[in-house]
N, C-alpha and C positions, 0 to 999 in steps of 0.2 A: 479360496473359493474352489470348491471341486463340484463338478458337474458328472453325470453319467458319462461315457464314454461311448463311441460310435452313435452318434446321435444323427438320425434321419429325421430332416423336416418335410414332411409330406405336403408341400404346397409349391405351386408353380408362381406364386404372388412375390414379387420383385420387392414389396414392401415388408412382408412377413420376414423374407431372406435378409433385407438390409437391418431389419431392427435386431435379428438373432445376432448376426454378425457384429454388429455395433455393440451388442452386449458381450463381446468377447468369446463367444461358444462356438466351437468347431463343429461343423455338421456338413452333411452331404444332403442332397435333394435328389430324392426318388419319387417319381411320379406313377400312380397307377389310376386306370379310368374307373370312377366310382358315380354310379347313377345317385342324384340327389333327391331323389323323392323322398317324402316323408307322410306319415299318416296325418289326415286331415284334422284330426282331434286335438293336435299337439298346438301350443300357443308360445310365442315368444322364444323364451329361454329355453324352453324345452324341446323345440326346433334346432336351434343351435347346437345343443347338446346332443340331441339324436344324430344330427349329420357328421358332428364331430368323432362321435363313437363309432358309427359306421364307417367312417372314412379309417379309422384306426383299425378295424376288424380285417379291412382288405389288405394289411400289411404282417400277416402271420408268419410269413416265410422271413422277412426282415427280422421281426421279432424272436423268432426260434433261433435265429444265427447270433443271437445275443446283442441285438441292437436296440436302442431307445428312439420310438417314433413319436414324433410330435404332430398331431393333426389340428386344423382349426376349421371354424366357420363362422362368418359375421353375417348377421342380418340386420336390416333396419326396420324398425314398426314404428306407425304412427296410427293412433287410434285402433290398436290391437289389429292392425292390418299390416301383412309382411310385405315390403318392397325389396323385390328380387333384383338381380342385374337387368338393365333395359335392354330390349333386342334390337332397338333401333332409336333415332334422335326423338321422333314422337313419344315414345313411351319415357326416355330420359327426362323431356319436357313435362310431361303429366306429373311425372315422379316429384320432380325439383317444384314444381307448382304447388304440390301438396305439403310439400315441406316448408315453402314460403310463410315466412310470420309465425311459425309453429315451432312447439317442442316436439322432438321425437327420441327415440331410445336406439342407441347401437348396442347391439348384445352380439359378444364373441365368446364362443367357446372353445376349450382346447383341450383335448386329450392327450395326455403323455403315458405312453404303453410299454413297457418292456417285459421279459420273462417273469418277474416277480411280482409286479403290480401294474395296475391302471390306476390313473388320477385324472380326473374330470372335472371341468369349474366352468362356470360361466360369470362374465363381467359385463356389468350394463353401464352405459354413459349415456346421459340425458345431453341433447345438443339442440341449440335454439337458433334458427336462421332468422336475419330481419327479412321483411318483405322485399322479395326479389323482383326486379322489374323484368318483362318479357326479352328485352334487349340483354339484359346481364345472364338471363338463363342461355340464350340462343348463343351468345359469345361464347359462354363456357363449353357448351356442347359441341361447338364447332371446332374450338381450340383444343379442347382436352379430349373429347371422344371419350366418354365416361362408360363405355358399355361393358366393362368388366368389374363395376363397382356395384355394390349393394345399394340400392337405395339412389344410385344414378349420379354419386358424387366421391370426391375423394376429399379429405378434409385438408390434406397437405397441399392441394391445388389451388387455384385461382379462386374458385367458388368459396373455398374455406375461408381464405385470407379476407374475401371483400364482404361474404354474406353472413359468417356464423358469429353471433353476437354474445352468445354465452356458452359454456362447456360445463358440466358437473360430473366429475369422474375423471377416468384416465382417459388422456390423448391418445397414447398408444392405441388403446382399445378401439378407438374411432378409426384409425388408420387399419387395424384389422389383427392387432396383435397385442395382447396386453401384458408387456414385457415384466413389470413387477412381479405379476403373478406366475408368468412362465419361469423367470428366474427363481422366486421362491420355491416352487415347485420341483424344479432340477435340482436345487440344492439339497431340500429335503430327502429325495428320493437317493441322490448320492451319500447321505449321511446315514441313511437308514434304508439301504436296499431290500432288507427282508420284512419291514413293517408297513 
């Protein structure tokens, strides 16, 4: 298996870093501050793709120096409404209550960019929560403080273990990094660097 050399993961997410590391891929983490505003006309996967590409464009100097940059953005959608990261416990409670007993979509977009090419893709997974009690939601928010997570939850945490009754698609996509597609695209980029 060959991957591009000098890979930069442009993400502070410990989950993305862990997944890429467990895939056996060497990388360094470089972070730039990027505003995550997007046009209000965009919907669902368009938002995630727009933000992943916007982040990638902030890494011109790394790309010009010969590095391959990976950026990603994960969004949670229910009834065409995007649930961002909750700002506080009340927002997290409202989000989890809106997901309780329903199926929602988790969309992660990834952009892989180097001097020769840019590849962008989005992966969607459908996730179903059982009916969550007020006590379960409160306990999760107090113990796990999910304020850095789109939709107010992490599938790998307590709420995912006790609350998710069905998942259709990639588990790792819900964690925030569709590992199988990242792997496939990196292998293709190494095999066909100019095409």
